LUMTOR-583676 format. One record per residue (C-alpha): residue in one letter; residue number from 0; x, y, z. Coordinates in Angstrom, 2 decimals. Each point is the difference from the previous one (the first is absolute). Layout:
ATOM  type  seq       xx       yy       zz
ATOM     a  NUM        X        Y        Z
...
This chain:
ATOM  type  seq       xx       yy       zz
ATOM     m    0   -97.79   -65.28    45.40
ATOM     y    1    -0.37    -3.34    -1.76
ATOM     k    2     0.58     1.60    -3.46
ATOM     s    3     3.12     1.67     1.41
ATOM     i    4     1.41    -3.33     1.16
ATOM     i    5    -0.73    -1.60    -3.40
ATOM     a    6     1.64     2.96    -1.78
ATOM     i    7     3.13    -0.29     2.20
ATOM     f    8     0.12    -3.73    -0.65
ATOM     v    9    -0.36     0.45    -3.75
ATOM     l   10     2.75     2.76     0.03
ATOM     c   11     2.38    -2.22     2.00
ATOM     f   12    -0.72    -3.01    -2.17
ATOM     s   13     0.61     2.09    -3.19
ATOM     q   14     3.22     1.35     1.45
ATOM     n   15     1.15    -3.48     0.85
ATOM     i   16    -0.77    -1.26    -3.49
ATOM     l   17     1.90     3.02    -1.44
ATOM     a   18     2.91    -0.70     2.24
ATOM     q   19     0.08    -3.59    -1.14
ATOM     k   20     0.07     1.10    -3.65
ATOM     q   21     2.81     2.40     0.73
ATOM     a   22     1.89    -2.77     1.80
ATOM     d   23    -0.42    -2.19    -3.00
ATOM     t   24     1.26     2.59    -2.45
ATOM     s   25     3.03     0.51     2.26
ATOM     r   26     0.85    -3.65    -0.76
ATOM     p   27     0.40     0.02    -3.79
ATOM     n   28     0.07    -3.17    -2.02
ATOM     i   29     3.54    -0.75    -1.10
ATOM     i   30     1.11    -1.79    -3.13
ATOM     f   31     3.73    -0.56    -0.76
ATOM     i   32     0.66    -1.27    -3.57
ATOM     f   33     3.53    -1.38    -0.21
ATOM     a   34     1.44    -0.83    -3.41
ATOM     d   35     2.94    -2.40    -0.50
ATOM     d   36     3.25     0.97    -1.71
ATOM     m   37    -1.38     3.21    -1.45
ATOM     g   38     2.31     2.97    -0.53
ATOM     i   39    -0.48     3.71     0.68
ATOM     g   40    -0.05     0.66    -3.77
ATOM     d   41    -2.62    -2.66    -0.70
ATOM     v   42    -2.89     2.40     0.65
ATOM     s   43    -1.21     2.00    -2.96
ATOM     h   44    -0.42     3.21     1.92
ATOM     t   45     3.79     0.05     0.49
ATOM     t   46     1.81    -1.27    -3.11
ATOM     g   47    -1.60    -3.39    -0.63
ATOM     k   48    -1.00    -1.02    -3.51
ATOM     a   49    -2.58    -2.53     1.06
ATOM     a   50    -3.35     1.61     0.79
ATOM     t   51    -0.96     0.04     3.68
ATOM     p   52    -3.10     2.22     0.02
ATOM     h   53    -1.24    -1.22     3.40
ATOM     l   54     3.27     0.70     1.71
ATOM     d   55    -0.02     3.35    -1.78
ATOM     r   56    -3.49     0.66     1.45
ATOM     l   57     1.20    -0.94     3.39
ATOM     a   58     2.85     2.53    -0.22
ATOM     e   59    -2.24     2.69    -1.36
ATOM     e   60    -2.44    -0.48     2.91
ATOM     g   61     2.67    -0.50     2.70
ATOM     i   62     3.59     0.64     0.90
ATOM     r   63     3.21    -1.37    -1.53
ATOM     f   64     3.02    -0.75     2.09
ATOM     t   65     3.05     0.60    -2.22
ATOM     d   66     2.62    -1.20     2.48
ATOM     a   67    -1.61    -3.17     1.36
ATOM     h   68     1.97    -3.25     0.63
ATOM     t   69    -0.47    -3.58     1.01
ATOM     s   70     2.22    -1.18     2.82
ATOM     s   71     1.59    -2.63    -2.28
ATOM     s   72     0.49    -0.40    -3.72
ATOM     v   73    -1.53    -3.46    -0.02
ATOM     c   74    -3.34    -1.48     0.82
ATOM     t   75    -0.26    -1.91     3.34
ATOM     p   76     1.88     2.57     2.05
ATOM     s   77    -1.81     3.02    -1.41
ATOM     r   78    -3.36    -1.70     0.73
ATOM     y   79     1.02    -0.68     3.56
ATOM     s   80     0.97     3.56     0.57
ATOM     l   81    -3.24     1.40    -1.56
ATOM     l   82    -2.13    -2.06     2.36
ATOM     t   83     1.99     0.46     3.23
ATOM     g   84     1.71     3.36    -0.28
ATOM     r   85     3.29    -1.72     0.89
ATOM     y   86     3.01    -0.19    -2.23
ATOM     n   87     0.39    -3.43    -1.63
ATOM     w   88     3.71    -0.33     0.86
ATOM     r   89    -0.85    -0.22     3.69
ATOM     t   90    -1.57    -3.43    -0.60
ATOM     s   91     1.71    -3.39    -0.52
ATOM     l   92    -0.13     0.63    -3.79
ATOM     s   93     3.35     1.75    -0.60
ATOM     k   94    -0.25    -0.06    -3.83
ATOM     g   95    -2.07    -1.35    -2.85
ATOM     v   96    -3.65    -1.17     0.17
ATOM     i   97    -1.93    -3.06     1.08
ATOM     h   98     0.37    -2.58    -2.83
ATOM     k   99    -0.98    -3.31     1.52
ATOM     p  100    -3.74    -0.76     0.54
ATOM     t  101     0.79    -1.62     3.37
ATOM     t  102     2.01     2.95     1.44
ATOM     k  103    -1.46     1.11     3.31
ATOM     p  104    -1.95     3.33    -0.03
ATOM     l  105     2.15     3.13     0.43
ATOM     l  106    -2.77     1.70     1.99
ATOM     k  107    -0.38    -1.15     3.56
ATOM     k  108    -3.60    -0.81     1.14
ATOM     e  109     0.11     2.56     2.73
ATOM     e  110     1.65     2.69    -2.08
ATOM     t  111    -2.02     3.13    -0.59
ATOM     t  112    -1.07     0.61    -3.60
ATOM     v  113    -2.10     2.68    -1.61
ATOM     a  114    -2.90    -2.50    -0.03
ATOM     s  115     0.21    -0.84     3.76
ATOM     l  116     0.32     3.69     0.79
ATOM     l  117    -3.08     0.93    -2.04
ATOM     k  118    -1.95    -2.90     1.56
ATOM     q  119     0.48     1.81     3.31
ATOM     a  120    -1.84     2.95    -1.55
ATOM     g  121    -2.89    -2.16    -1.11
ATOM     y  122     1.02    -0.73    -3.56
ATOM     h  123    -0.78    -3.04    -1.98
ATOM     t  124     3.27    -1.00    -1.68
ATOM     a  125     0.70    -1.96    -3.22
ATOM     i  126     2.89    -0.92    -2.26
ATOM     i  127    -0.66    -1.01    -3.59
ATOM     g  128     3.07    -0.77    -2.00
ATOM     k  129     3.61    -1.06     0.35
ATOM     w  130     1.35    -0.59     3.58
ATOM     h  131     3.61    -1.04    -0.32
ATOM     l  132     0.81     0.16     3.76
ATOM     g  133    -0.19    -3.72     0.59
ATOM     i  134    -2.86    -2.45     0.46
ATOM     e  135     0.47    -2.63     2.69
ATOM     w  136    -1.22    -3.21    -1.49
ATOM     e  137    -0.49    -3.40     1.64
ATOM     l  138     2.36    -2.50    -1.57
ATOM     l  139    -0.62    -3.58    -1.09
ATOM     p  140     1.48    -2.41     2.61
ATOM     d  141     1.11    -2.77    -2.44
ATOM     f  142     0.75     1.96    -3.18
ATOM     k  143     2.02    -1.87    -2.60
ATOM     k  144     1.25     2.10    -2.81
ATOM     e  145    -0.69    -1.37    -3.52
ATOM     k  146     1.86     1.00    -3.13
ATOM     w  147    -2.92     1.93    -1.53
ATOM     q  148    -0.41     2.01     3.23
ATOM     i  149     2.96     2.31    -0.68
ATOM     g  150    -0.29     3.32     1.83
ATOM     g  151    -1.01     1.09     3.41
ATOM     g  152    -3.46    -0.35     1.55
ATOM     w  153    -0.82    -3.70    -0.60
ATOM     n  154     0.68    -0.84     3.62
ATOM     i  155    -2.83     2.23     1.20
ATOM     d  156    -3.39    -1.43     1.23
ATOM     y  157    -2.39     2.19    -1.87
ATOM     t  158    -3.04    -1.50     1.65
ATOM     k  159     1.00     1.68     3.29
ATOM     p  160    -0.50     3.61     1.01
ATOM     a  161     3.09     2.22    -0.10
ATOM     v  162     1.30     3.03     1.92
ATOM     t  163    -0.83     2.86    -2.34
ATOM     p  164    -0.57     3.79     0.20
ATOM     t  165    -3.00    -0.66     2.14
ATOM     s  166     2.50    -0.52     2.85
ATOM     n  167     1.36     3.53    -0.55
ATOM     g  168    -3.12     2.12     0.41
ATOM     f  169    -1.90    -0.72    -3.13
ATOM     d  170    -3.59    -1.14     0.26
ATOM     y  171    -0.06    -1.24    -3.60
ATOM     y  172     2.63    -1.30    -2.43
ATOM     f  173    -0.26    -0.97    -3.58
ATOM     g  174     3.14    -0.33    -2.12
ATOM     i  175     3.24    -1.67    -0.84
ATOM     a  176     2.88    -0.92     2.34
ATOM     a  177     2.75     1.82    -1.88
ATOM     s  178     0.89     1.06    -3.56
ATOM     l  179    -1.46    -1.53    -3.07
ATOM     d  180     3.37    -1.72    -0.70
ATOM     m  181     0.13    -1.71     3.43
ATOM     p  182    -1.98    -3.14     1.01
ATOM     p  183    -2.56    -0.94     1.05
ATOM     y  184    -2.14     1.32    -2.80
ATOM     v  185    -3.37     0.08     1.67
ATOM     y  186    -2.43     2.40     1.69
ATOM     i  187    -0.34     0.07     3.74
ATOM     e  188    -3.12     1.21     1.70
ATOM     n  189     0.45     0.69     3.62
ATOM     e  190     1.87    -3.06     1.31
ATOM     k  191    -0.63    -2.52    -2.75
ATOM     v  192     0.77    -0.39    -3.72
ATOM     t  193    -2.99     0.31    -2.35
ATOM     e  194     1.03    -3.20    -1.75
ATOM     i  195     2.71    -2.69     0.67
ATOM     p  196     3.10     0.55    -2.06
ATOM     s  197     0.38    -3.21    -1.98
ATOM     v  198     1.71     0.96    -3.27
ATOM     m  199     3.35     1.55    -1.03
ATOM     k  200    -0.26     3.66    -0.90
ATOM     d  201    -0.43     0.96    -3.63
ATOM     p  202     3.43    -0.59    -1.54
ATOM     n  203    -0.66     2.87    -2.49
ATOM     i  204    -0.12     2.51     2.81
ATOM     r  205     3.40     1.18     1.35
ATOM     g  206     0.55    -0.99     3.58
ATOM     r  207     1.17    -2.69     2.40
ATOM     k  208    -1.42    -3.42    -0.37
ATOM     g  209    -2.42    -1.03     2.66
ATOM     p  210    -3.53    -1.06     0.86
ATOM     a  211    -2.97     1.86    -1.46
ATOM     g  212    -3.74    -0.06     0.29
ATOM     p  213    -1.59    -1.59    -3.12
ATOM     s  214    -1.97     3.10    -0.81
ATOM     f  215     2.62     2.63     1.01
ATOM     k  216     1.05     2.35    -2.78
ATOM     a  217     2.60     2.66     0.59
ATOM     g  218    -1.44     2.23    -2.63
ATOM     h  219    -3.42     0.10     1.80
ATOM     c  220     1.34     1.36     3.33
ATOM     l  221    -0.53     3.67    -0.61
ATOM     q  222    -3.61    -0.64    -1.09
ATOM     d  223    -0.64    -2.19     2.99
ATOM     f  224     1.50     2.52     2.44
ATOM     a  225    -1.99     2.83    -1.55
ATOM     e  226    -3.27    -2.04     0.22
ATOM     k  227     0.61    -1.01     3.63
ATOM     s  228     0.89     3.66     0.88
ATOM     v  229    -3.15     1.37    -1.53
ATOM     t  230    -2.14    -2.60     1.71
ATOM     y  231     1.70     0.83     3.35
ATOM     i  232    -0.63     3.74    -0.44
ATOM     n  233    -3.64    -0.59    -0.93
ATOM     e  234    -0.51    -2.26     3.03
ATOM     r  235     1.72     2.42     2.41
ATOM     a  236    -1.98     2.96    -1.34
ATOM     n  237    -3.11    -1.44     1.81
ATOM     e  238     1.79    -0.30     3.36
ATOM     k  239     0.46     2.70     2.65
ATOM     e  240     3.65    -0.75     0.79
ATOM     p  241     2.72     1.51    -2.17
ATOM     f  242     2.26    -2.32    -2.02
ATOM     f  243     3.66    -0.34    -0.94
ATOM     l  244     0.77    -1.80    -3.24
ATOM     y  245     3.64    -0.89    -0.70
ATOM     l  246     0.20    -0.83    -3.74
ATOM     p  247     3.52    -1.20    -0.88
ATOM     l  248     0.03    -0.86    -3.74
ATOM     s  249     1.97    -2.64    -1.77
ATOM     s  250     0.94     2.36    -2.88
ATOM     p  251     1.99     1.10    -1.84
ATOM     h  252     2.37    -2.54     1.58
ATOM     t  253     1.03    -3.05    -1.97
ATOM     p  254    -1.43    -2.04    -1.56
ATOM     i  255    -1.22     2.87    -2.15
ATOM     v  256    -3.38    -1.41    -0.90
ATOM     p  257    -2.68     2.51    -0.85
ATOM     s  258    -3.39    -1.51    -0.52
ATOM     e  259    -1.31    -0.58    -3.56
ATOM     k  260    -2.10     3.14     0.25
ATOM     w  261     3.07     2.13     0.52
ATOM     r  262     2.49    -1.64    -2.43
ATOM     g  263     1.18     2.32    -2.70
ATOM     k  264    -1.55     3.16     1.63
ATOM     s  265     3.34     1.71     0.48
ATOM     e  266     2.69     1.03    -2.48
ATOM     l  267     2.51    -1.20     2.56
ATOM     g  268    -0.84    -3.67    -0.31
ATOM     p  269    -1.04    -2.43     2.77
ATOM     y  270     1.58     2.12     2.85
ATOM     g  271    -2.02     3.04    -1.12
ATOM     d  272    -3.18    -2.18    -0.34
ATOM     f  273     0.60    -1.20     3.59
ATOM     l  274     0.37     3.56     1.24
ATOM     m  275    -3.27     0.97    -1.60
ATOM     e  276    -1.77    -2.99     1.55
ATOM     t  277     1.49     0.99     3.35
ATOM     d  278    -1.47     3.47    -0.44
ATOM     w  279    -3.32    -1.68    -0.96
ATOM     v  280    -0.17    -1.57     3.48
ATOM     v  281     0.40     3.47     1.50
ATOM     g  282    -2.82     1.19    -2.05
ATOM     e  283    -2.24    -2.83     1.11
ATOM     v  284     0.56     0.96     3.61
ATOM     l  285    -0.66     3.68    -0.65
ATOM     n  286    -3.20    -0.77    -1.93
ATOM     a  287    -1.27    -2.23     2.85
ATOM     l  288     0.57     2.83     2.49
ATOM     d  289    -1.88     2.40    -2.25
ATOM     k  290    -2.97    -2.31    -0.47
ATOM     q  291    -0.23    -0.55     3.77
ATOM     g  292     0.36     3.71     0.93
ATOM     l  293     3.15    -0.71     1.94
ATOM     t  294     2.45     2.15    -1.96
ATOM     e  295     0.00     3.12     2.28
ATOM     n  296     0.98    -1.71     3.18
ATOM     t  297     2.19    -2.83    -1.25
ATOM     i  298     3.82     0.36    -0.09
ATOM     v  299     1.41    -1.70    -3.07
ATOM     l  300     3.74    -0.42    -0.15
ATOM     f  301     2.04    -1.41    -2.94
ATOM     s  302     3.59    -0.93     0.09
ATOM     t  303     2.35    -2.82    -0.98
ATOM     d  304     2.27    -2.40     1.92
ATOM     n  305     3.25     1.02    -1.80
ATOM     g  306     1.23     1.17    -3.44
ATOM     c  307    -0.45    -1.65    -3.38
ATOM     s  308     1.69    -3.34    -0.54
ATOM     p  309     2.58    -0.56    -2.79
ATOM     a  310    -2.31    -2.87    -1.07
ATOM     a  311    -2.13     2.69    -1.60
ATOM     k  312     2.79     0.38    -2.60
ATOM     i  313     0.72     3.58     0.93
ATOM     p  314     2.41     0.89    -2.90
ATOM     a  315    -2.66    -1.12    -2.48
ATOM     l  316    -2.61     2.17     1.75
ATOM     q  317     2.39     3.00     0.02
ATOM     k  318     0.43    -0.31    -3.76
ATOM     k  319    -3.72     0.51    -0.22
ATOM     g  320     0.18     3.09     2.11
ATOM     h  321    -1.15    -1.64     3.32
ATOM     s  322     2.42     0.16     2.99
ATOM     p  323    -1.52    -1.98     2.96
ATOM     s  324     2.49     1.73     2.43
ATOM     g  325    -0.58     3.42    -1.51
ATOM     n  326     3.26     1.99     0.33
ATOM     l  327     1.19    -2.05     2.94
ATOM     r  328     2.96    -2.43     0.05
ATOM     g  329    -0.56    -3.66     0.57
ATOM     n  330    -2.97    -2.27     0.32
ATOM     k  331    -1.51    -2.70     2.25
ATOM     a  332     2.54    -1.45     2.39
ATOM     d  333     2.30     3.07    -0.01
ATOM     i  334     1.03     2.39     2.72
ATOM     y  335    -0.25     2.71    -2.69
ATOM     e  336    -3.17     2.09    -0.19
ATOM     g  337    -1.55    -2.08    -2.78
ATOM     g  338    -0.16    -2.93     2.37
ATOM     h  339    -2.13     1.56     2.72
ATOM     r  340    -1.31     3.42    -0.99
ATOM     v  341    -3.60    -0.81    -0.94
ATOM     p  342    -3.26     1.72    -0.96
ATOM     l  343    -2.16     0.84     2.95
ATOM     i  344    -3.43     1.59    -0.61
ATOM     v  345    -2.58     0.64     2.67
ATOM     r  346    -3.64     1.11    -0.52
ATOM     w  347    -2.24     1.10     2.87
ATOM     p  348    -2.48     2.61    -1.33
ATOM     e  349    -1.12     1.07     3.52
ATOM     v  350     3.48     0.96     0.95
ATOM     i  351     2.35     0.31    -2.97
ATOM     n  352    -0.02     2.83    -2.55
ATOM     a  353    -0.26    -1.56    -3.47
ATOM     g  354     2.93     0.08    -2.37
ATOM     t  355     2.71     0.83     2.58
ATOM     q  356     3.46    -1.48     0.50
ATOM     t  357     2.63    -0.07     2.74
ATOM     d  358     3.70    -0.56     0.17
ATOM     r  359    -0.16    -1.34     3.52
ATOM     l  360     2.59    -2.66     0.57
ATOM     t  361    -2.19    -3.06     0.59
ATOM     c  362     0.43    -3.69     0.76
ATOM     l  363    -2.85    -2.37    -0.31
ATOM     t  364     0.62    -0.97     3.61
ATOM     d  365    -1.87     3.23     0.74
ATOM     f  366    -3.32    -1.49    -0.99
ATOM     i  367    -0.68    -1.59     3.44
ATOM     a  368     0.82     3.22     1.91
ATOM     t  369    -2.34     1.91    -2.32
ATOM     c  370    -2.84    -2.47     0.64
ATOM     s  371     0.73     0.31     3.71
ATOM     e  372    -0.33     3.79    -0.09
ATOM     i  373    -3.07    -0.08    -2.12
ATOM     t  374    -1.88    -2.39     2.30
ATOM     d  375     1.57     1.21     3.24
ATOM     i  376     1.04    -3.52     0.91
ATOM     k  377     3.48     0.28     1.47
ATOM     l  378     2.76    -2.35    -1.00
ATOM     e  379     1.69    -1.79     2.81
ATOM     g  380     3.63     0.84     0.67
ATOM     t  381     1.21    -3.18    -1.71
ATOM     s  382    -2.05     0.57    -3.18
ATOM     g  383     0.48     2.32    -3.00
ATOM     v  384     3.55     0.78     1.17
ATOM     d  385     1.02     1.43    -3.39
ATOM     a  386    -3.31     1.72    -0.93
ATOM     v  387    -0.71     3.69    -0.12
ATOM     s  388    -3.61     1.06    -0.81
ATOM     f  389    -0.56     1.94    -3.21
ATOM     l  390    -3.55     1.14     0.90
ATOM     s  391     1.17     3.59     0.45
ATOM     t  392     1.49    -0.13    -3.51
ATOM     l  393    -3.35    -1.19    -1.40
ATOM     k  394    -1.54     3.17     1.39
ATOM     d  395     2.90     2.26    -0.87
ATOM     p  396     2.43    -1.27    -2.74
ATOM     t  397     2.73     2.36     1.15
ATOM     i  398     0.44    -1.79     3.29
ATOM     t  399     3.06    -2.27    -0.20
ATOM     n  400     0.37    -1.49     3.45
ATOM     r  401     2.58    -2.84    -0.44
ATOM     e  402     3.57     0.01     1.15
ATOM     a  403     1.39    -2.80    -2.18
ATOM     i  404    -0.76    -3.40    -1.52
ATOM     v  405     1.99    -3.15    -0.45
ATOM     h  406     0.22    -1.99    -3.21
ATOM     h  407     0.89    -3.71    -0.46
ATOM     s  408     0.87    -2.05    -3.01
ATOM     i  409    -0.41    -3.64    -0.97
ATOM     n  410     3.51    -0.96     1.12
ATOM     g  411    -0.43     1.77     3.42
ATOM     s  412     1.75     3.28    -0.90
ATOM     f  413    -1.03     3.12     1.83
ATOM     a  414    -0.46     3.61    -0.89
ATOM     i  415    -1.28     2.92     2.07
ATOM     r  416    -1.67     3.12    -1.39
ATOM     q  417    -0.22     3.34     1.86
ATOM     g  418    -1.11     3.14    -1.82
ATOM     n  419     1.70    -0.05    -3.43
ATOM     w  420     2.88    -2.20     1.22
ATOM     k  421     0.09    -3.74    -0.55
ATOM     l  422     2.72    -2.29     1.26
ATOM     a  423     0.21    -3.50    -1.32
ATOM     l  424     2.21    -2.31     2.10
ATOM     c  425     1.09    -2.12    -2.98
ATOM     p  426     2.17     0.59    -3.08
ATOM     g  427    -2.56    -0.94    -2.65
ATOM     s  428    -3.77    -0.59    -0.53
ATOM     g  429    -0.46    -2.62     2.79
ATOM     g  430    -2.30    -1.64    -2.46
ATOM     w  431    -0.29    -0.95    -3.66
ATOM     s  432     1.21     3.15    -1.79
ATOM     t  433     3.60     0.61    -0.96
ATOM     p  434     2.23     0.03     1.96
ATOM     r  435    -1.23    -2.95     2.02
ATOM     a  436     1.77    -1.27     3.08
ATOM     g  437     3.54    -0.91    -0.85
ATOM     q  438    -0.03     1.88    -3.31
ATOM     t  439     1.41     3.31     1.13
ATOM     p  440     3.57     0.71    -1.07
ATOM     a  441     2.75    -0.60     2.56
ATOM     g  442     0.49     3.01     2.19
ATOM     s  443    -3.57     1.33    -0.46
ATOM     p  444    -1.44     1.86     3.01
ATOM     s  445    -1.91    -2.32     2.30
ATOM     v  446    -2.82     2.53     0.40
ATOM     q  447    -1.90     2.32    -2.26
ATOM     l  448    -1.26     3.52     0.91
ATOM     f  449    -2.38     1.82    -2.31
ATOM     d  450    -1.62     3.44     0.02
ATOM     l  451    -3.45    -0.86    -1.47
ATOM     a  452    -0.96     3.66    -0.38
ATOM     n  453     2.60     0.46    -2.69
ATOM     d  454     0.55    -3.71    -1.01
ATOM     i  455    -3.20    -1.89     0.09
ATOM     a  456     1.50    -2.59    -2.40
ATOM     e  457     2.75    -0.76     2.63
ATOM     t  458     2.85     0.40    -2.50
ATOM     t  459     2.63     1.74     2.23
ATOM     n  460     1.31    -1.52     3.18
ATOM     l  461     0.86     2.89     2.37
ATOM     q  462     1.27    -2.08     2.97
ATOM     d  463     3.63     1.37    -0.38
ATOM     k  464    -1.18     3.61    -0.02
ATOM     y  465    -2.32    -0.20     3.06
ATOM     p  466     1.49    -2.45     2.38
ATOM     e  467    -1.72     1.70     2.90
ATOM     k  468    -3.40    -0.67    -1.60
ATOM     v  469     0.93    -3.73    -0.45
ATOM     e  470     0.90    -0.17     3.67
ATOM     e  471    -3.16     1.90     1.12
ATOM     l  472    -2.37    -2.27    -2.05
ATOM     t  473     1.81    -3.14     1.01
ATOM     k  474    -0.38     0.88     3.75
ATOM     l  475    -3.71     0.76    -0.56
ATOM     l  476    -0.62    -3.40    -1.66
ATOM     q  477     1.93    -1.75     2.68
ATOM     s  478    -2.07     1.72     2.68
ATOM     y  479    -3.21    -1.22    -1.67
ATOM     v  480     1.44    -3.53     0.13
ATOM     d  481     1.14     0.26     3.57
ATOM     k  482    -3.30     1.42     1.34
ATOM     g  483    -2.08    -2.57    -1.82
ATOM     r  484    -2.12     2.89    -1.31
ATOM     s  485     0.37     3.30    -1.96
ATOM     t  486    -2.77     1.78     1.88
ATOM     p  487    -0.19     1.34     3.55
ATOM     g  488    -0.75    -2.59     2.64
ATOM     e  489     1.41    -2.81     2.05
ATOM     i  490     2.92    -1.88    -1.40
ATOM     q  491    -1.05    -3.23    -1.78
ATOM     k  492     1.87    -3.07    -1.07
ATOM     n  493     0.58    -1.17    -3.58
ATOM     d  494    -0.73    -3.60    -0.77
ATOM     r  495     3.63    -0.60    -0.97
ATOM     d  496     3.44     1.67     0.18
ATOM     v  497    -0.04     2.63    -2.73
ATOM     n  498     3.14     0.97    -1.91
ATOM     i  499    -0.46     3.19    -2.04
ATOM     y  500     2.81    -1.14    -2.30
ATOM     s  501    -1.47    -2.85    -2.07
ATOM     e  502     1.66    -3.32     0.27
ATOM     d  503    -0.19    -0.31    -3.86
ATOM     i  504     1.84     3.27    -0.77
ATOM     a  505     3.37    -1.68    -0.38
ATOM     k  506    -1.18    -3.01    -1.92
């Protein structure tokens, strides 16, 4: 009798331990690596001429999304949408990006992010890298500007804690406030800078003037982010709770500053060197997972915040056989495909068949809904209003479960994509490519309709041949605006009055 009780107890205990392990594996670790200003053609497994072996490995072991898009063709808005699952144009930021170091954060403290969602599922959450959604600093009360203190950021009290990503669901933060050409030039760890900015940034590095930490070097950022990420993975490997690591890199955005180790590695010049160093960071993350035995049940995602910037000197790269936008029209800032169609690679060995690809129409807003479905933590009705989970596509690449997506350019121009049809509600690029706003010939159509199945390069405007399609897509876009969401659910409010016809179109 006594032995039977012991046996039953041991069996129940063993089953409980097994159940706990199964529960743990149902909550995979998640790592999202987010490059900066990197085009769909910048990866060597597509058409890229700079070697990216680690991204190639990721694609060989995972799934490639060939029709993936950021919500915007520039930085701040696309990062907002990635983390919230909400289109950026619903916010107060109607166009452009955050430039000033003292601009208030775009994310509200109570707003649901991927990080705060995953915390509900028991995840430890971290961001290592570039934020660019606004840091709320405490300002000096009696600041007096001196001649040498040209540039923003000198009126900040760097001795005081700031409002950083730790207010948006992240347990740990190490990184920079914005791009490497925007002050302040200093690392922030959690809520405080790692050193007090007291010098002007290196004048030899392209970027806005402003305060910098004495030891801060733009060319060291990728190495520092890689080292911090590996340390974080090693530390979390010894913990029971799963982790989410958001790793937004500072490359290959300007200033194009590959570290000394990577200079001259590419036949493409500094931009190619920077691409190769970006890929190296990916390799460091993959190697850390391998060493810790975390590869099988860790989801690794790689994408970029928008297309390649003209600062990369695209014509010169093309002469060398490298086209950052592939066969797409346009680049960063544009409403054309080159502005927002980006590489998206996902590896999850326990679920995804290696070496697959999908043509599912995908927006990076979908990330939060995918995490919600994976962890079975439901999004509230006010959250993830423009997110559609792609978990089913990870399991079966033929599943394409998205109605449409909305694109947005740097000047606030809109486009909507449904199936093979794309309607841009502006006469030109909406960005930096020709024709820019105000450059289209008099009498040009005010909208552009493209059939991407037959015209991926967007060369032929079909708006006059298919007016019914123009009307249909315009109404669909307007309905997304009016409902405050593009997914089923209760009607929500936008943060501002949204006009789908950009204010800059006529300028």
